[in-house]
C-alpha positions as a Python dict, from the first residue, in 0.01 Angstrom:
ca = {
    (1, 'X'): (0, 0, 0),
    (2, 'X'): (156, 336, 78),
    (3, 'X'): (58, 612, -125),
    (4, 'X'): (199, 883, 108),
    (5, 'X'): (436, 1151, -12),
    (6, 'X'): (621, 1442, 113),
    (7, 'X'): (564, 1755, -46),
    (8, 'X'): (720, 2106, 67),
    (9, 'X'): (831, 1920, 397),
    (10, 'X'): (466, 1849, 450),
    (11, 'X'): (340, 1478, 505),
    (12, 'X'): (65, 1399, 251),
    (13, 'X'): (-147, 1086, 277),
    (14, 'X'): (-182, 1054, -109),
    (15, 'X'): (-34, 1237, -390),
    (16, 'X'): (-356, 1417, -508),
    (17, 'X'): (-371, 1757, -423),
    (18, 'X'): (-697, 1955, -505),
    (19, 'X'): (-587, 2283, -659),
    (20, 'X'): (-709, 2649, -620),
    (21, 'X'): (-1066, 2701, -726),
    (22, 'X'): (-1420, 2787, -606),
    (23, 'X'): (-1423, 2410, -482),
    (24, 'X'): (-1168, 2497, -198),
    (25, 'X'): (-1361, 2810, -99),
    (26, 'X'): (-1590, 2666, 166),
    (27, 'X'): (-1524, 2439, 455),
    (28, 'X'): (-1808, 2220, 349),
    (29, 'X'): (-1656, 2147, 33),
    (30, 'X'): (-1299, 2089, 192),
    (31, 'X'): (-1437, 1850, 429),
    (32, 'X'): (-1573, 1642, 138),
    (33, 'X'): (-1235, 1671, -41),
    (34, 'X'): (-1038, 1528, 267),
    (35, 'X'): (-1287, 1249, 289),
    (36, 'X'): (-1219, 1161, -52),
    (37, 'X'): (-866, 1098, 9),
    (38, 'X'): (-674, 1404, -116),
    (39, 'X'): (-343, 1473, 54),
    (40, 'X'): (-371, 1824, 73),
    (41, 'X'): (-593, 2131, -52),
    (42, 'X'): (-502, 2480, -215),
    (43, 'X'): (-749, 2724, -104),
    (44, 'X'): (-899, 2961, -352),
    (45, 'X'): (-664, 3246, -443),
    (46, 'X'): (-691, 3593, -316),
    (47, 'X'): (-660, 3801, -635),
    (48, 'X'): (-488, 4136, -582),
    (49, 'X'): (-659, 4243, -906),
    (50, 'X'): (-1003, 4193, -766),
    (51, 'X'): (-929, 4390, -456),
    (52, 'X'): (-814, 4689, -680),
    (53, 'X'): (-1075, 4641, -938),
    (54, 'X'): (-1332, 4708, -649),
    (55, 'X'): (-1142, 5007, -512),
    (56, 'X'): (-1127, 5138, -869),
    (57, 'X'): (-1508, 5104, -922),
    (58, 'X'): (-1563, 5309, -590),
    (59, 'X'): (-1313, 5576, -723),
    (60, 'X'): (-1483, 5618, -1064),
    (61, 'X'): (-1832, 5677, -888),
    (62, 'X'): (-1690, 5917, -630),
    (63, 'X'): (-1497, 6126, -917),
    (64, 'X'): (-1888, 6210, -1037),
    (65, 'X'): (-1982, 6310, -678),
    (66, 'X'): (-2054, 6654, -573),
    (67, 'X'): (-1687, 6666, -415),
    (68, 'X'): (-1434, 6613, -667),
    (69, 'X'): (-1161, 6603, -395),
    (70, 'X'): (-1111, 6226, -370),
    (71, 'X'): (-792, 6194, -152),
    (72, 'X'): (-993, 6063, 132),
    (73, 'X'): (-1058, 5733, -83),
    (74, 'X'): (-720, 5630, 42),
    (75, 'X'): (-934, 5478, 344),
    (76, 'X'): (-1136, 5269, 89),
    (77, 'X'): (-798, 5101, -55),
    (78, 'X'): (-710, 5029, 320),
    (79, 'X'): (-1064, 4885, 416),
    (80, 'X'): (-1111, 4700, 96),
    (81, 'X'): (-790, 4530, 122),
    (82, 'X'): (-836, 4455, 481),
    (83, 'X'): (-1188, 4328, 453),
    (84, 'X'): (-1072, 4073, 172),
    (85, 'X'): (-779, 3975, 389),
    (86, 'X'): (-1003, 3917, 685),
    (87, 'X'): (-1244, 3675, 499),
    (88, 'X'): (-933, 3490, 352),
    (89, 'X'): (-775, 3476, 709),
    (90, 'X'): (-1117, 3340, 840),
    (91, 'X'): (-1119, 3076, 574),
    (92, 'X'): (-773, 2949, 656),
    (93, 'X'): (-855, 2939, 1037),
    (94, 'X'): (-1167, 2742, 974),
    (95, 'X'): (-1009, 2518, 729),
    (96, 'X'): (-714, 2417, 986),
    (97, 'X'): (-976, 2371, 1246),
    (98, 'X'): (-1190, 2136, 1040),
    (99, 'X'): (-913, 1939, 835),
    (100, 'X'): (-607, 1721, 921),
    (101, 'X'): (-451, 1739, 566),
    (102, 'X'): (-235, 2021, 487),
    (103, 'X'): (-398, 2367, 398),
    (104, 'X'): (-198, 2558, 133),
    (105, 'X'): (-296, 2929, 94),
    (106, 'X'): (-283, 3092, -272),
    (107, 'X'): (-201, 3442, -384),
    (108, 'X'): (-226, 3582, -730),
    (109, 'X'): (-92, 3910, -739),
    (110, 'X'): (25, 4183, -999),
    (111, 'X'): (245, 4445, -835),
    (112, 'X'): (544, 4312, -679),
    (113, 'X'): (550, 4534, -372),
    (114, 'X'): (211, 4360, -260),
    (115, 'X'): (358, 4019, -243),
    (116, 'X'): (513, 4005, 72),
    (117, 'X'): (231, 4202, 250),
    (118, 'X'): (-18, 3929, 147),
    (119, 'X'): (233, 3621, 205),
    (120, 'X'): (277, 3758, 576),
    (121, 'X'): (-84, 3790, 657),
    (122, 'X'): (-163, 3424, 518),
    (123, 'X'): (128, 3295, 730),
    (124, 'X'): (-38, 3465, 1039),
    (125, 'X'): (-342, 3292, 954),
    (126, 'X'): (-196, 2972, 988),
    (127, 'X'): (-164, 2847, 640),
    (128, 'X'): (86, 2523, 630),
    (129, 'X'): (252, 2656, 315),
    (130, 'X'): (202, 2933, 43),
    (131, 'X'): (127, 2863, -322),
    (132, 'X'): (223, 3170, -548),
    (133, 'X'): (44, 3189, -882),
    (134, 'X'): (297, 3379, -1103),
    (135, 'X'): (227, 3475, -1466),
    (136, 'X'): (242, 3803, -1692),
    (137, 'X'): (141, 3758, -2055),
    (138, 'X'): (452, 3794, -2260),
    (139, 'X'): (277, 4078, -2475),
    (140, 'X'): (464, 4383, -2382),
    (141, 'X'): (684, 4456, -2700),
    (142, 'X'): (911, 4664, -2475),
    (143, 'X'): (1011, 4410, -2233),
    (144, 'X'): (1285, 4156, -2310),
    (145, 'X'): (1256, 3789, -2169),
    (146, 'X'): (1532, 3846, -1909),
    (147, 'X'): (1375, 4119, -1750),
    (148, 'X'): (1032, 3935, -1711),
    (149, 'X'): (1226, 3615, -1556),
    (150, 'X'): (1416, 3854, -1309),
    (151, 'X'): (1072, 4024, -1213),
    (152, 'X'): (936, 3673, -1107),
    (153, 'X'): (1241, 3563, -940),
    (154, 'X'): (1262, 3885, -754),
    (155, 'X'): (914, 3862, -633),
    (156, 'X'): (984, 3487, -514),
    (157, 'X'): (1282, 3604, -317),
    (158, 'X'): (1093, 3886, -128),
    (159, 'X'): (834, 3635, -13),
    (160, 'X'): (1085, 3376, 93),
    (161, 'X'): (1273, 3636, 289),
    (162, 'X'): (919, 3744, 457),
    (163, 'X'): (793, 3425, 568),
    (164, 'X'): (899, 3089, 717),
    (165, 'X'): (618, 2853, 586),
    (166, 'X'): (721, 2660, 270),
    (167, 'X'): (648, 2829, -82),
    (168, 'X'): (578, 2677, -400),
    (169, 'X'): (535, 2873, -724),
    (170, 'X'): (289, 2800, -998),
    (171, 'X'): (430, 2877, -1332),
    (172, 'X'): (348, 2909, -1700),
    (173, 'X'): (537, 2742, -1980),
    (174, 'X'): (543, 3073, -2145),
    (175, 'X'): (904, 3139, -2107),
    (176, 'X'): (1194, 3159, -2375),
    (177, 'X'): (1423, 2918, -2191),
    (178, 'X'): (1192, 2718, -1987),
    (179, 'X'): (1403, 2460, -1863),
    (180, 'X'): (1683, 2686, -1741),
    (181, 'X'): (1420, 2934, -1582),
    (182, 'X'): (1252, 2648, -1371),
    (183, 'X'): (1569, 2517, -1268),
    (184, 'X'): (1691, 2888, -1135),
    (185, 'X'): (1326, 2915, -971),
    (186, 'X'): (1354, 2580, -795),
    (187, 'X'): (1673, 2700, -626),
    (188, 'X'): (1456, 2972, -455),
    (189, 'X'): (1136, 2797, -378),
    (190, 'X'): (1027, 2474, -202),
    (191, 'X'): (807, 2355, -501),
    (192, 'X'): (740, 2421, -860),
    (193, 'X'): (387, 2350, -1009),
    (194, 'X'): (393, 2262, -1362),
    (195, 'X'): (166, 2450, -1494),
    (196, 'X'): (-118, 2705, -1445),
    (197, 'X'): (-401, 2708, -1643),
    (198, 'X'): (-532, 3045, -1791),
    (199, 'X'): (-842, 3222, -1925),
    (200, 'X'): (-855, 3137, -2290),
    (201, 'X'): (-1040, 3406, -2511),
    (202, 'X'): (-1286, 3338, -2782),
    (203, 'X'): (-1513, 3587, -2986),
    (204, 'X'): (-1886, 3621, -3004),
    (205, 'X'): (-1911, 3730, -3345),
    (206, 'X'): (-2272, 3846, -3319),
    (207, 'X'): (-2230, 4059, -2985),
    (208, 'X'): (-1867, 4145, -3052),
    (209, 'X'): (-1775, 4039, -2703),
    (210, 'X'): (-1487, 3859, -2592),
    (211, 'X'): (-1601, 3536, -2405),
    (212, 'X'): (-1430, 3258, -2219),
    (213, 'X'): (-1325, 2936, -2399),
    (214, 'X'): (-1221, 2596, -2262),
    (215, 'X'): (-1256, 2691, -1900),
    (216, 'X'): (-1207, 2326, -1769),
    (217, 'X'): (-908, 2139, -1875),
    (218, 'X'): (-923, 1822, -2082),
    (219, 'X'): (-723, 1489, -2046),
    (220, 'X'): (-513, 1574, -2354),
    (221, 'X'): (-375, 1884, -2181),
    (222, 'X'): (-166, 1631, -1965),
    (223, 'X'): (95, 1609, -2260),
    (224, 'X'): (236, 1964, -2169),
    (225, 'X'): (305, 1893, -1811),
    (226, 'X'): (394, 1545, -1884),
    (227, 'X'): (664, 1611, -2124),
    (228, 'X'): (811, 1909, -1901),
    (229, 'X'): (782, 1699, -1579),
    (230, 'X'): (985, 1415, -1750),
    (231, 'X'): (1244, 1657, -1841),
    (232, 'X'): (1290, 1848, -1527),
    (233, 'X'): (1262, 1560, -1289),
    (234, 'X'): (1599, 1489, -1109),
    (235, 'X'): (1753, 1801, -1233),
    (236, 'X'): (1583, 2067, -996),
    (237, 'X'): (1638, 2181, -621),
    (238, 'X'): (1265, 2151, -527),
    (239, 'X'): (960, 1929, -545),
    (240, 'X'): (774, 1920, -858),
    (241, 'X'): (403, 1901, -872),
    (242, 'X'): (190, 1842, -1202),
    (243, 'X'): (-101, 2033, -1285),
    (244, 'X'): (-339, 2065, -1571),
    (245, 'X'): (-493, 1768, -1748),
    (246, 'X'): (-494, 1529, -1428),
    (247, 'X'): (-837, 1380, -1472),
    (248, 'X'): (-793, 1008, -1378),
    (249, 'X'): (-563, 741, -1199),
    (250, 'X'): (-380, 701, -1531),
    (251, 'X'): (-267, 1053, -1508),
    (252, 'X'): (-158, 1031, -1167),
    (253, 'X'): (40, 720, -1256),
    (254, 'X'): (196, 874, -1565),
    (255, 'X'): (315, 1208, -1387),
    (256, 'X'): (469, 1000, -1109),
    (257, 'X'): (652, 786, -1384),
    (258, 'X'): (780, 1108, -1512),
    (259, 'X'): (902, 1218, -1199),
    (260, 'X'): (635, 1428, -1010),
    (261, 'X'): (618, 1447, -631),
    (262, 'X'): (239, 1484, -641),
    (263, 'X'): (-30, 1612, -864),
    (264, 'X'): (-287, 1893, -887),
    (265, 'X'): (-641, 1844, -1010),
    (266, 'X'): (-932, 2053, -1044),
    (267, 'X'): (-1134, 2019, -1360),
    (268, 'X'): (-1183, 1667, -1308),
    (269, 'X'): (-1379, 1740, -982),
    (270, 'X'): (-1612, 2007, -1161),
    (271, 'X'): (-1689, 1731, -1425),
    (272, 'X'): (-1695, 1429, -1199),
    (273, 'X'): (-1757, 1524, -866),
    (274, 'X'): (-1537, 1565, -539),
    (275, 'X'): (-1568, 1188, -494),
    (276, 'X'): (-1362, 1138, -826),
    (277, 'X'): (-1046, 1167, -613),
    (278, 'X'): (-1105, 848, -432),
    (279, 'X'): (-1172, 686, -765),
    (280, 'X'): (-838, 822, -908),
    (281, 'X'): (-649, 672, -577),
    (282, 'X'): (-819, 343, -619),
    (283, 'X'): (-723, 329, -998),
    (284, 'X'): (-343, 407, -889),
    (285, 'X'): (-382, 141, -612),
    (286, 'X'): (-484, -122, -867),
    (287, 'X'): (-219, -31, -1105),
    (288, 'X'): (32, -59, -837),
    (289, 'X'): (-81, -404, -724),
    (290, 'X'): (-78, -525, -1081),
    (291, 'X'): (288, -439, -1137),
    (292, 'X'): (403, -498, -779),
    (293, 'X'): (468, -165, -646),
    (294, 'X'): (435, -116, -270),
    (295, 'X'): (508, 263, -258),
    (296, 'X'): (512, 570, -501),
    (297, 'X'): (895, 577, -460),
    (298, 'X'): (910, 241, -622),
    (299, 'X'): (817, 388, -975),
    (300, 'X'): (867, 773, -941),
    (301, 'X'): (1077, 896, -1206),
    (302, 'X'): (1108, 541, -1373),
    (303, 'X'): (1009, 709, -1723),
    (304, 'X'): (1194, 1056, -1677),
    (305, 'X'): (1437, 1180, -1935),
    (306, 'X'): (1719, 1169, -1700),
    (307, 'X'): (1662, 768, -1653),
    (308, 'X'): (1593, 702, -2025),
    (309, 'X'): (1919, 572, -2197),
    (310, 'X'): (1871, 776, -2512),
    (311, 'X'): (1553, 1000, -2474),
    (312, 'X'): (1619, 1208, -2795),
    (313, 'X'): (1667, 939, -3035),
    (314, 'X'): (1353, 747, -2860),
    (315, 'X'): (1135, 1035, -2934),
    (316, 'X'): (1241, 1077, -3294),
    (317, 'X'): (1163, 704, -3361),
    (318, 'X'): (829, 718, -3238),
    (319, 'X'): (753, 1023, -3414),
    (320, 'X'): (857, 858, -3741),
    (321, 'X'): (662, 547, -3658),
    (322, 'X'): (352, 719, -3617),
    (323, 'X'): (347, 918, -3926),
    (324, 'X'): (513, 625, -4123),
    (325, 'X'): (160, 437, -4011),
    (326, 'X'): (-51, 721, -4088),
    (327, 'X'): (96, 714, -4435),
    (328, 'X'): (-39, 380, -4505),
    (329, 'X'): (-369, 482, -4364),
    (330, 'X'): (-411, 753, -4608),
    (331, 'X'): (-296, 545, -4906),
}
């Protein structure tokens, strides 16, 4: 039974990619991930914000020092950046030496002029591909959605023009015209990841602090990527990879039925251990055997919107049937 896929032009032995997280920040874990059957790994992101927060902290301390002239702190900006890149550079090199599966680097930046700089460095380190985590919370009242979309597209174009390795972009679903935007983005990258997961705030009402909420995804979160995967499959110019809510073999099967090239998983590994990748793949194999499929292409996109005879009507009927049954239950 063949579970191999081609993603970003890379040969993967399985469709399960372990996404960027602290789990992919050490070579020891990366070896376990490969042994569990993962097709590729996305290394923990290098965050531009973390670098500049560190610099800002030093700058703030020096402002209170005996000498108020802080122009010499430009050195710290350079040094901090170089130190962080060096650590990430070493992680990529060590991962490439220890693994046989593709190693995908990841960057998460906030200023457009830094994208190409980071991308070049990660390519030089030997990464097989680059995943760019793009997101700006649409909370700026002065910006129109078109300007936000153009900023994202311009950043990607700069990266693609600066490096030769494949590039994927991890997007949010917070766009006014999501389908059109994903299609435009797909014309400029090798892969689109649907979707990234964000920090969700909650309030500590006794300490009056903002605290994290729902750090890990749930299996119910699959619904968002599943819907948009089925809508976009067959209608874009790049590979599509599903992310958020992939917790078991059934999730993998559903996303591939919707049209996904592959899937990303993280939270399932935090909850059930790295070996859960093997369990997922065994469940996929069992399902394929049950239904007589030899390879993933035999059923990829089988339930996408493009392959549905009348998807809009089908969804309305299912919606009506569901609430019709609930009506009798309530009675």
